PyMOL Python script that loads the backbone (N, CA, C, O; Angstrom):
from pymol import cmd

cmd.read_pdbstr("""\
ATOM      1  N   MET A   1      20.878   5.194 -22.095  1.00  0.00           N
ATOM      2  CA  MET A   1      20.806   6.342 -21.214  1.00  0.00           C
ATOM      3  C   MET A   1      21.226   5.901 -19.821  1.00  0.00           C
ATOM      4  O   MET A   1      20.862   4.819 -19.362  1.00  0.00           O
ATOM      5  N   ARG A   2      21.995   6.751 -19.159  1.00  0.00           N
ATOM      6  CA  ARG A   2      22.348   6.471 -17.773  1.00  0.00           C
ATOM      7  C   ARG A   2      22.222   7.746 -16.949  1.00  0.00           C
ATOM      8  O   ARG A   2      22.424   8.851 -17.453  1.00  0.00           O
ATOM      9  N   ILE A   3      21.890   7.578 -15.698  1.00  0.00           N
ATOM     10  CA  ILE A   3      21.806   8.713 -14.780  1.00  0.00           C
ATOM     11  C   ILE A   3      23.215   9.034 -14.304  1.00  0.00           C
ATOM     12  O   ILE A   3      23.900   8.171 -13.754  1.00  0.00           O
ATOM     13  N   LYS A   4      23.649  10.277 -14.514  1.00  0.00           N
ATOM     14  CA  LYS A   4      24.977  10.704 -14.082  1.00  0.00           C
ATOM     15  C   LYS A   4      24.943  11.290 -12.678  1.00  0.00           C
ATOM     16  O   LYS A   4      25.809  10.999 -11.853  1.00  0.00           O
ATOM     17  N   GLU A   5      23.933  12.120 -12.413  1.00  0.00           N
ATOM     18  CA  GLU A   5      23.829  12.749 -11.097  1.00  0.00           C
ATOM     19  C   GLU A   5      22.403  13.200 -10.863  1.00  0.00           C
ATOM     20  O   GLU A   5      21.597  13.291 -11.789  1.00  0.00           O
ATOM     21  N   LEU A   6      22.114  13.480  -9.610  1.00  0.00           N
ATOM     22  CA  LEU A   6      20.804  14.031  -9.280  1.00  0.00           C
ATOM     23  C   LEU A   6      20.934  14.957  -8.088  1.00  0.00           C
ATOM     24  O   LEU A   6      21.831  14.828  -7.255  1.00  0.00           O
ATOM     25  N   TYR A   7      20.002  15.893  -8.041  1.00  0.00           N
ATOM     26  CA  TYR A   7      19.918  16.829  -6.923  1.00  0.00           C
ATOM     27  C   TYR A   7      18.457  16.923  -6.527  1.00  0.00           C
ATOM     28  O   TYR A   7      17.593  17.214  -7.355  1.00  0.00           O
ATOM     29  N   VAL A   8      18.190  16.675  -5.253  1.00  0.00           N
ATOM     30  CA  VAL A   8      16.829  16.763  -4.729  1.00  0.00           C
ATOM     31  C   VAL A   8      16.748  17.992  -3.839  1.00  0.00           C
ATOM     32  O   VAL A   8      17.473  18.099  -2.850  1.00  0.00           O
ATOM     33  N   GLU A   9      15.872  18.910  -4.189  1.00  0.00           N
ATOM     34  CA  GLU A   9      15.622  20.079  -3.340  1.00  0.00           C
ATOM     35  C   GLU A   9      14.560  19.745  -2.303  1.00  0.00           C
ATOM     36  O   GLU A   9      14.702  20.097  -1.132  1.00  0.00           O
ATOM     37  N   GLY A  10      13.510  19.076  -2.722  1.00  0.00           N
ATOM     38  CA  GLY A  10      12.441  18.681  -1.809  1.00  0.00           C
ATOM     39  C   GLY A  10      11.573  17.611  -2.438  1.00  0.00           C
ATOM     40  O   GLY A  10      10.991  17.819  -3.502  1.00  0.00           O
ATOM     41  N   PHE A  11      11.485  16.455  -1.775  1.00  0.00           N
ATOM     42  CA  PHE A  11      10.646  15.357  -2.248  1.00  0.00           C
ATOM     43  C   PHE A  11      10.499  14.394  -1.081  1.00  0.00           C
ATOM     44  O   PHE A  11      11.447  13.693  -0.727  1.00  0.00           O
ATOM     45  N   GLY A  12       9.322  14.358  -0.486  1.00  0.00           N
ATOM     46  CA  GLY A  12       9.133  13.520   0.702  1.00  0.00           C
ATOM     47  C   GLY A  12      10.101  13.945   1.793  1.00  0.00           C
ATOM     48  O   GLY A  12      10.190  15.127   2.124  1.00  0.00           O
ATOM     49  N   GLY A  13      10.818  12.993   2.345  1.00  0.00           N
ATOM     50  CA  GLY A  13      11.804  13.289   3.381  1.00  0.00           C
ATOM     51  C   GLY A  13      13.180  13.622   2.839  1.00  0.00           C
ATOM     52  O   GLY A  13      14.111  13.842   3.614  1.00  0.00           O
ATOM     53  N   LEU A  14      13.326  13.663   1.520  1.00  0.00           N
ATOM     54  CA  LEU A  14      14.628  13.941   0.908  1.00  0.00           C
ATOM     55  C   LEU A  14      14.814  15.425   0.667  1.00  0.00           C
ATOM     56  O   LEU A  14      13.857  16.152   0.400  1.00  0.00           O
ATOM     57  N   GLY A  15      16.048  15.859   0.764  1.00  0.00           N
ATOM     58  CA  GLY A  15      16.418  17.202   0.364  1.00  0.00           C
ATOM     59  C   GLY A  15      16.950  18.025   1.516  1.00  0.00           C
ATOM     60  O   GLY A  15      16.493  17.896   2.651  1.00  0.00           O
ATOM     61  N   PRO A  16      17.894  18.850   1.224  1.00  0.00           N
ATOM     62  CA  PRO A  16      18.648  18.835  -0.020  1.00  0.00           C
ATOM     63  C   PRO A  16      19.597  17.628  -0.063  1.00  0.00           C
ATOM     64  O   PRO A  16      20.185  17.241   0.947  1.00  0.00           O
ATOM     65  N   LEU A  17      19.726  17.051  -1.255  1.00  0.00           N
ATOM     66  CA  LEU A  17      20.543  15.853  -1.454  1.00  0.00           C
ATOM     67  C   LEU A  17      21.154  15.913  -2.838  1.00  0.00           C
ATOM     68  O   LEU A  17      20.471  16.227  -3.813  1.00  0.00           O
ATOM     69  N   SER A  18      22.449  15.609  -2.925  1.00  0.00           N
ATOM     70  CA  SER A  18      23.148  15.587  -4.200  1.00  0.00           C
ATOM     71  C   SER A  18      23.899  14.267  -4.314  1.00  0.00           C
ATOM     72  O   SER A  18      24.642  13.895  -3.406  1.00  0.00           O
ATOM     73  N   LEU A  19      23.710  13.555  -5.430  1.00  0.00           N
ATOM     74  CA  LEU A  19      24.386  12.279  -5.657  1.00  0.00           C
ATOM     75  C   LEU A  19      24.975  12.254  -7.056  1.00  0.00           C
ATOM     76  O   LEU A  19      24.376  12.766  -8.001  1.00  0.00           O
ATOM     77  N   SER A  20      26.156  11.654  -7.184  1.00  0.00           N
ATOM     78  CA  SER A  20      26.767  11.386  -8.483  1.00  0.00           C
ATOM     79  C   SER A  20      26.882   9.883  -8.634  1.00  0.00           C
ATOM     80  O   SER A  20      27.186   9.179  -7.671  1.00  0.00           O
ATOM     81  N   PHE A  21      26.638   9.388  -9.840  1.00  0.00           N
ATOM     82  CA  PHE A  21      26.677   7.957 -10.102  1.00  0.00           C
ATOM     83  C   PHE A  21      27.824   7.634 -11.045  1.00  0.00           C
ATOM     84  O   PHE A  21      28.025   8.321 -12.046  1.00  0.00           O
ATOM     85  N   ALA A  22      28.580   6.585 -10.722  1.00  0.00           N
ATOM     86  CA  ALA A  22      29.671   6.116 -11.574  1.00  0.00           C
ATOM     87  C   ALA A  22      29.091   5.281 -12.705  1.00  0.00           C
ATOM     88  O   ALA A  22      27.992   4.743 -12.573  1.00  0.00           O
ATOM     89  N   PRO A  23      29.814   5.164 -13.815  1.00  0.00           N
ATOM     90  CA  PRO A  23      29.362   4.248 -14.869  1.00  0.00           C
ATOM     91  C   PRO A  23      29.264   2.826 -14.315  1.00  0.00           C
ATOM     92  O   PRO A  23      30.043   2.443 -13.443  1.00  0.00           O
ATOM     93  N   GLY A  24      28.328   2.062 -14.811  1.00  0.00           N
ATOM     94  CA  GLY A  24      28.142   0.694 -14.336  1.00  0.00           C
ATOM     95  C   GLY A  24      27.068   0.626 -13.271  1.00  0.00           C
ATOM     96  O   GLY A  24      26.173   1.469 -13.215  1.00  0.00           O
ATOM     97  N   LEU A  25      27.165  -0.375 -12.439  1.00  0.00           N
ATOM     98  CA  LEU A  25      26.164  -0.635 -11.408  1.00  0.00           C
ATOM     99  C   LEU A  25      26.417   0.221 -10.171  1.00  0.00           C
ATOM    100  O   LEU A  25      27.541   0.275  -9.670  1.00  0.00           O
ATOM    101  N   ASN A  26      25.389   0.882  -9.684  1.00  0.00           N
ATOM    102  CA  ASN A  26      25.457   1.661  -8.452  1.00  0.00           C
ATOM    103  C   ASN A  26      24.400   1.123  -7.506  1.00  0.00           C
ATOM    104  O   ASN A  26      23.244   0.958  -7.894  1.00  0.00           O
ATOM    105  N   LEU A  27      24.783   0.848  -6.272  1.00  0.00           N
ATOM    106  CA  LEU A  27      23.857   0.332  -5.274  1.00  0.00           C
ATOM    107  C   LEU A  27      23.497   1.424  -4.285  1.00  0.00           C
ATOM    108  O   LEU A  27      24.345   2.224  -3.891  1.00  0.00           O
ATOM    109  N   ILE A  28      22.242   1.451  -3.891  1.00  0.00           N
ATOM    110  CA  ILE A  28      21.769   2.357  -2.846  1.00  0.00           C
ATOM    111  C   ILE A  28      21.435   1.483  -1.643  1.00  0.00           C
ATOM    112  O   ILE A  28      20.485   0.702  -1.682  1.00  0.00           O
ATOM    113  N   LEU A  29      22.205   1.614  -0.593  1.00  0.00           N
ATOM    114  CA  LEU A  29      22.024   0.806   0.608  1.00  0.00           C
ATOM    115  C   LEU A  29      21.665   1.699   1.783  1.00  0.00           C
ATOM    116  O   LEU A  29      22.123   2.839   1.869  1.00  0.00           O
ATOM    117  N   GLY A  30      20.850   1.181   2.683  1.00  0.00           N
ATOM    118  CA  GLY A  30      20.507   1.920   3.888  1.00  0.00           C
ATOM    119  C   GLY A  30      19.492   1.151   4.699  1.00  0.00           C
ATOM    120  O   GLY A  30      18.838   0.243   4.185  1.00  0.00           O
ATOM    121  N   PRO A  31      19.353   1.506   5.965  1.00  0.00           N
ATOM    122  CA  PRO A  31      18.376   0.828   6.816  1.00  0.00           C
ATOM    123  C   PRO A  31      16.946   1.195   6.410  1.00  0.00           C
ATOM    124  O   PRO A  31      16.726   2.076   5.579  1.00  0.00           O
ATOM    125  N   ASN A  32      15.992   0.508   7.009  1.00  0.00           N
ATOM    126  CA  ASN A  32      14.584   0.838   6.783  1.00  0.00           C
ATOM    127  C   ASN A  32      14.341   2.312   7.091  1.00  0.00           C
ATOM    128  O   ASN A  32      14.927   2.870   8.018  1.00  0.00           O
ATOM    129  N   GLU A  33      13.471   2.930   6.303  1.00  0.00           N
ATOM    130  CA  GLU A  33      13.081   4.338   6.475  1.00  0.00           C
ATOM    131  C   GLU A  33      14.217   5.323   6.201  1.00  0.00           C
ATOM    132  O   GLU A  33      14.157   6.470   6.644  1.00  0.00           O
ATOM    133  N   ALA A  34      15.259   4.887   5.472  1.00  0.00           N
ATOM    134  CA  ALA A  34      16.372   5.781   5.152  1.00  0.00           C
ATOM    135  C   ALA A  34      16.089   6.654   3.932  1.00  0.00           C
ATOM    136  O   ALA A  34      16.761   7.664   3.723  1.00  0.00           O
ATOM    137  N   GLY A  35      15.084   6.267   3.115  1.00  0.00           N
ATOM    138  CA  GLY A  35      14.725   7.057   1.949  1.00  0.00           C
ATOM    139  C   GLY A  35      15.040   6.405   0.615  1.00  0.00           C
ATOM    140  O   GLY A  35      14.995   7.071  -0.419  1.00  0.00           O
ATOM    141  N   LYS A  36      15.357   5.116   0.614  1.00  0.00           N
ATOM    142  CA  LYS A  36      15.690   4.423  -0.639  1.00  0.00           C
ATOM    143  C   LYS A  36      14.517   4.419  -1.615  1.00  0.00           C
ATOM    144  O   LYS A  36      14.692   4.735  -2.792  1.00  0.00           O
ATOM    145  N   THR A  37      13.340   4.070  -1.143  1.00  0.00           N
ATOM    146  CA  THR A  37      12.158   4.053  -2.010  1.00  0.00           C
ATOM    147  C   THR A  37      11.790   5.469  -2.437  1.00  0.00           C
ATOM    148  O   THR A  37      11.395   5.688  -3.582  1.00  0.00           O
ATOM    149  N   CYS A  38      11.913   6.409  -1.544  1.00  0.00           N
ATOM    150  CA  CYS A  38      11.624   7.810  -1.877  1.00  0.00           C
ATOM    151  C   CYS A  38      12.576   8.294  -2.978  1.00  0.00           C
ATOM    152  O   CYS A  38      12.158   9.015  -3.884  1.00  0.00           O
ATOM    153  N   LEU A  39      13.836   7.906  -2.901  1.00  0.00           N
ATOM    154  CA  LEU A  39      14.804   8.267  -3.935  1.00  0.00           C
ATOM    155  C   LEU A  39      14.409   7.663  -5.280  1.00  0.00           C
ATOM    156  O   LEU A  39      14.468   8.339  -6.307  1.00  0.00           O
ATOM    157  N   MET A  40      14.007   6.397  -5.275  1.00  0.00           N
ATOM    158  CA  MET A  40      13.557   5.743  -6.498  1.00  0.00           C
ATOM    159  C   MET A  40      12.333   6.458  -7.081  1.00  0.00           C
ATOM    160  O   MET A  40      12.250   6.665  -8.291  1.00  0.00           O
ATOM    161  N   GLU A  41      11.393   6.830  -6.224  1.00  0.00           N
ATOM    162  CA  GLU A  41      10.192   7.530  -6.683  1.00  0.00           C
ATOM    163  C   GLU A  41      10.523   8.929  -7.201  1.00  0.00           C
ATOM    164  O   GLU A  41       9.882   9.410  -8.135  1.00  0.00           O
ATOM    165  N   PHE A  42      11.518   9.583  -6.604  1.00  0.00           N
ATOM    166  CA  PHE A  42      11.952  10.884  -7.109  1.00  0.00           C
ATOM    167  C   PHE A  42      12.480  10.750  -8.533  1.00  0.00           C
ATOM    168  O   PHE A  42      12.127  11.543  -9.405  1.00  0.00           O
ATOM    169  N   ILE A  43      13.325   9.744  -8.768  1.00  0.00           N
ATOM    170  CA  ILE A  43      13.877   9.531 -10.107  1.00  0.00           C
ATOM    171  C   ILE A  43      12.753   9.255 -11.097  1.00  0.00           C
ATOM    172  O   ILE A  43      12.737   9.809 -12.196  1.00  0.00           O
ATOM    173  N   ARG A  44      11.823   8.407 -10.709  1.00  0.00           N
ATOM    174  CA  ARG A  44      10.684   8.099 -11.585  1.00  0.00           C
ATOM    175  C   ARG A  44       9.875   9.366 -11.884  1.00  0.00           C
ATOM    176  O   ARG A  44       9.505   9.606 -13.033  1.00  0.00           O
ATOM    177  N   ALA A  45       9.600  10.175 -10.856  1.00  0.00           N
ATOM    178  CA  ALA A  45       8.818  11.403 -11.041  1.00  0.00           C
ATOM    179  C   ALA A  45       9.565  12.407 -11.913  1.00  0.00           C
ATOM    180  O   ALA A  45       8.957  13.081 -12.744  1.00  0.00           O
ATOM    181  N   ALA A  46      10.881  12.511 -11.727  1.00  0.00           N
ATOM    182  CA  ALA A  46      11.668  13.452 -12.527  1.00  0.00           C
ATOM    183  C   ALA A  46      11.692  13.051 -14.001  1.00  0.00           C
ATOM    184  O   ALA A  46      11.668  13.913 -14.880  1.00  0.00           O
ATOM    185  N   LEU A  47      11.740  11.757 -14.271  1.00  0.00           N
ATOM    186  CA  LEU A  47      11.816  11.287 -15.653  1.00  0.00           C
ATOM    187  C   LEU A  47      10.458  11.207 -16.339  1.00  0.00           C
ATOM    188  O   LEU A  47      10.351  11.472 -17.537  1.00  0.00           O
ATOM    189  N   PHE A  48       9.410  10.841 -15.580  1.00  0.00           N
ATOM    190  CA  PHE A  48       8.118  10.550 -16.204  1.00  0.00           C
ATOM    191  C   PHE A  48       6.958  11.389 -15.684  1.00  0.00           C
ATOM    192  O   PHE A  48       5.846  11.285 -16.201  1.00  0.00           O
ATOM    193  N   GLY A  49       7.196  12.217 -14.672  1.00  0.00           N
ATOM    194  CA  GLY A  49       6.136  13.041 -14.114  1.00  0.00           C
ATOM    195  C   GLY A  49       5.496  12.398 -12.895  1.00  0.00           C
ATOM    196  O   GLY A  49       5.679  11.209 -12.633  1.00  0.00           O
ATOM    197  N   LEU A  50       4.756  13.190 -12.165  1.00  0.00           N
ATOM    198  CA  LEU A  50       4.101  12.756 -10.937  1.00  0.00           C
ATOM    199  C   LEU A  50       2.600  12.911 -11.131  1.00  0.00           C
ATOM    200  O   LEU A  50       2.112  14.015 -11.369  1.00  0.00           O
ATOM    201  N   VAL A  51       1.874  11.815 -11.032  1.00  0.00           N
ATOM    202  CA  VAL A  51       0.432  11.818 -11.254  1.00  0.00           C
ATOM    203  C   VAL A  51      -0.271  12.224  -9.965  1.00  0.00           C
ATOM    204  O   VAL A  51      -0.118  11.565  -8.937  1.00  0.00           O
ATOM    205  N   LYS A  52      -1.036  13.299 -10.018  1.00  0.00           N
ATOM    206  CA  LYS A  52      -1.719  13.785  -8.817  1.00  0.00           C
ATOM    207  C   LYS A  52      -2.851  12.870  -8.384  1.00  0.00           C
ATOM    208  O   LYS A  52      -3.116  12.753  -7.187  1.00  0.00           O
ATOM    209  N   ARG A  53      -3.519  12.224  -9.312  1.00  0.00           N
ATOM    210  CA  ARG A  53      -4.720  11.471  -8.963  1.00  0.00           C
ATOM    211  C   ARG A  53      -4.440  10.145  -8.254  1.00  0.00           C
ATOM    212  O   ARG A  53      -5.348   9.590  -7.635  1.00  0.00           O
ATOM    213  N   ASP A  54      -3.216   9.620  -8.323  1.00  0.00           N
ATOM    214  CA  ASP A  54      -2.963   8.324  -7.685  1.00  0.00           C
ATOM    215  C   ASP A  54      -2.456   8.446  -6.249  1.00  0.00           C
ATOM    216  O   ASP A  54      -2.111   7.440  -5.630  1.00  0.00           O
ATOM    217  N   GLY A  55      -2.407   9.645  -5.722  1.00  0.00           N
ATOM    218  CA  GLY A  55      -1.996   9.845  -4.338  1.00  0.00           C
ATOM    219  C   GLY A  55      -0.509  10.087  -4.151  1.00  0.00           C
ATOM    220  O   GLY A  55      -0.088  10.483  -3.064  1.00  0.00           O
ATOM    221  N   ALA A  56       0.298   9.858  -5.183  1.00  0.00           N
ATOM    222  CA  ALA A  56       1.745  10.040  -5.058  1.00  0.00           C
ATOM    223  C   ALA A  56       2.099  11.498  -4.801  1.00  0.00           C
ATOM    224  O   ALA A  56       3.055  11.792  -4.084  1.00  0.00           O
ATOM    225  N   TYR A  57       1.333  12.407  -5.383  1.00  0.00           N
ATOM    226  CA  TYR A  57       1.625  13.830  -5.200  1.00  0.00           C
ATOM    227  C   TYR A  57       1.575  14.197  -3.719  1.00  0.00           C
ATOM    228  O   TYR A  57       2.483  14.855  -3.210  1.00  0.00           O
ATOM    229  N   GLN A  58       0.524  13.777  -3.034  1.00  0.00           N
ATOM    230  CA  GLN A  58       0.390  14.064  -1.599  1.00  0.00           C
ATOM    231  C   GLN A  58       1.388  13.261  -0.771  1.00  0.00           C
ATOM    232  O   GLN A  58       1.936  13.764   0.210  1.00  0.00           O
ATOM    233  N   ARG A  59       1.619  12.018  -1.166  1.00  0.00           N
ATOM    234  CA  ARG A  59       2.511  11.128  -0.409  1.00  0.00           C
ATOM    235  C   ARG A  59       3.935  11.663  -0.359  1.00  0.00           C
ATOM    236  O   ARG A  59       4.634  11.470   0.636  1.00  0.00           O
ATOM    237  N   TYR A  60       4.374  12.339  -1.428  1.00  0.00           N
ATOM    238  CA  TYR A  60       5.754  12.800  -1.503  1.00  0.00           C
ATOM    239  C   TYR A  60       5.901  14.310  -1.361  1.00  0.00           C
ATOM    240  O   TYR A  60       6.918  14.875  -1.762  1.00  0.00           O
ATOM    241  N   LEU A  61       4.880  14.973  -0.786  1.00  0.00           N
ATOM    242  CA  LEU A  61       5.061  16.384  -0.441  1.00  0.00           C
ATOM    243  C   LEU A  61       6.258  16.495   0.494  1.00  0.00           C
ATOM    244  O   LEU A  61       6.377  15.693   1.421  1.00  0.00           O
ATOM    245  N   PRO A  62       7.146  17.459   0.282  1.00  0.00           N
ATOM    246  CA  PRO A  62       8.292  17.603   1.173  1.00  0.00           C
ATOM    247  C   PRO A  62       7.843  17.782   2.625  1.00  0.00           C
ATOM    248  O   PRO A  62       6.968  18.595   2.922  1.00  0.00           O
ATOM    249  N   LEU A  63       8.451  17.016   3.510  1.00  0.00           N
ATOM    250  CA  LEU A  63       8.032  16.993   4.911  1.00  0.00           C
ATOM    251  C   LEU A  63       8.287  18.306   5.637  1.00  0.00           C
ATOM    252  O   LEU A  63       7.577  18.635   6.588  1.00  0.00           O
ATOM    253  N   ASP A  64       9.296  19.062   5.200  1.00  0.00           N
ATOM    254  CA  ASP A  64       9.635  20.299   5.908  1.00  0.00           C
ATOM    255  C   ASP A  64       8.966  21.531   5.307  1.00  0.00           C
ATOM    256  O   ASP A  64       9.301  22.657   5.673  1.00  0.00           O
ATOM    257  N   GLY A  65       8.021  21.326   4.387  1.00  0.00           N
ATOM    258  CA  GLY A  65       7.274  22.446   3.831  1.00  0.00           C
ATOM    259  C   GLY A  65       7.904  23.117   2.626  1.00  0.00           C
ATOM    260  O   GLY A  65       7.275  23.977   2.010  1.00  0.00           O
ATOM    261  N   ARG A  66       9.121  22.753   2.274  1.00  0.00           N
ATOM    262  CA  ARG A  66       9.747  23.360   1.089  1.00  0.00           C
ATOM    263  C   ARG A  66       9.014  22.891  -0.164  1.00  0.00           C
ATOM    264  O   ARG A  66       8.295  21.894  -0.104  1.00  0.00           O
ATOM    265  N   PRO A  67       9.171  23.567  -1.280  1.00  0.00           N
ATOM    266  CA  PRO A  67       8.485  23.129  -2.504  1.00  0.00           C
ATOM    267  C   PRO A  67       9.152  21.894  -3.101  1.00  0.00           C
ATOM    268  O   PRO A  67      10.322  21.607  -2.848  1.00  0.00           O
ATOM    269  N   TYR A  68       8.358  21.165  -3.913  1.00  0.00           N
ATOM    270  CA  TYR A  68       8.949  20.091  -4.702  1.00  0.00           C
ATOM    271  C   TYR A  68      10.084  20.673  -5.523  1.00  0.00           C
ATOM    272  O   TYR A  68      10.008  21.820  -5.963  1.00  0.00           O
ATOM    273  N   GLY A  69      11.123  19.902  -5.729  1.00  0.00           N
ATOM    274  CA  GLY A  69      12.161  20.389  -6.622  1.00  0.00           C
ATOM    275  C   GLY A  69      13.318  19.427  -6.730  1.00  0.00           C
ATOM    276  O   GLY A  69      13.547  18.593  -5.853  1.00  0.00           O
ATOM    277  N   GLY A  70      14.040  19.559  -7.822  1.00  0.00           N
ATOM    278  CA  GLY A  70      15.225  18.752  -8.047  1.00  0.00           C
ATOM    279  C   GLY A  70      15.465  18.561  -9.526  1.00  0.00           C
ATOM    280  O   GLY A  70      14.703  19.034 -10.369  1.00  0.00           O
ATOM    281  N   ARG A  71      16.542  17.857  -9.820  1.00  0.00           N
ATOM    282  CA  ARG A  71      16.853  17.573 -11.217  1.00  0.00           C
ATOM    283  C   ARG A  71      17.634  16.267 -11.310  1.00  0.00           C
ATOM    284  O   ARG A  71      18.307  15.851 -10.367  1.00  0.00           O
ATOM    285  N   VAL A  72      17.525  15.643 -12.464  1.00  0.00           N
ATOM    286  CA  VAL A  72      18.261  14.427 -12.777  1.00  0.00           C
ATOM    287  C   VAL A  72      19.042  14.704 -14.052  1.00  0.00           C
ATOM    288  O   VAL A  72      18.472  15.136 -15.054  1.00  0.00           O
ATOM    289  N   VAL A  73      20.346  14.454 -14.014  1.00  0.00           N
ATOM    290  CA  VAL A  73      21.201  14.648 -15.183  1.00  0.00           C
ATOM    291  C   VAL A  73      21.455  13.279 -15.796  1.00  0.00           C
ATOM    292  O   VAL A  73      21.957  12.374 -15.129  1.00  0.00           O
ATOM    293  N   VAL A  74      21.106  13.133 -17.070  1.00  0.00           N
ATOM    294  CA  VAL A  74      21.284  11.855 -17.760  1.00  0.00           C
ATOM    295  C   VAL A  74      22.243  12.027 -18.931  1.00  0.00           C
ATOM    296  O   VAL A  74      22.435  13.126 -19.451  1.00  0.00           O
ATOM    297  N   GLU A  75      22.835  10.910 -19.325  1.00  0.00           N
ATOM    298  CA  GLU A  75      23.722  10.877 -20.479  1.00  0.00           C
ATOM    299  C   GLU A  75      23.141   9.893 -21.480  1.00  0.00           C
ATOM    300  O   GLU A  75      22.806   8.762 -21.126  1.00  0.00           O
ATOM    301  N   GLU A  76      23.022  10.320 -22.723  1.00  0.00           N
ATOM    302  CA  GLU A  76      22.501   9.432 -23.758  1.00  0.00           C
ATOM    303  C   GLU A  76      23.548   8.385 -24.106  1.00  0.00           C
ATOM    304  O   GLU A  76      24.742   8.603 -23.900  1.00  0.00           O
ATOM    305  N   ASP A  77      23.107   7.258 -24.628  1.00  0.00           N
ATOM    306  CA  ASP A  77      24.030   6.217 -25.063  1.00  0.00           C
ATOM    307  C   ASP A  77      25.012   6.794 -26.072  1.00  0.00           C
ATOM    308  O   ASP A  77      24.626   7.522 -26.987  1.00  0.00           O
ATOM    309  N   GLY A  78      26.283   6.462 -25.895  1.00  0.00           N
ATOM    310  CA  GLY A  78      27.304   6.967 -26.801  1.00  0.00           C
ATOM    311  C   GLY A  78      27.870   8.314 -26.394  1.00  0.00           C
ATOM    312  O   GLY A  78      28.625   8.918 -27.157  1.00  0.00           O
ATOM    313  N   GLY A  79      27.519   8.804 -25.195  1.00  0.00           N
ATOM    314  CA  GLY A  79      28.084  10.053 -24.703  1.00  0.00           C
ATOM    315  C   GLY A  79      27.195  11.198 -24.933  1.00  0.00           C
ATOM    316  O   GLY A  79      27.533  12.325 -24.572  1.00  0.00           O
TER     317      GLY A  79
END
""", "prot")
cmd.dss("prot")
cmd.show_as("cartoon", "prot")
cmd.util.cbc("prot")
cmd.orient("prot")
């Protein structure tokens, strides 16, 4: 499985944000506080859910008041 693209409507300081990923290795680079960890947590939450009891739900509330939202498009192995 590989991530082809993602769209973040609201998650922490991210959104709206749209990214497409090429086959192979993709690097996310940026200075401190640019949102790299938030992006990683968004992908994790989109794929596996967001647990309210561990504090992540509150930690990643969208900063501008918009609702949580977004999607991750994946491709299964073999197309």
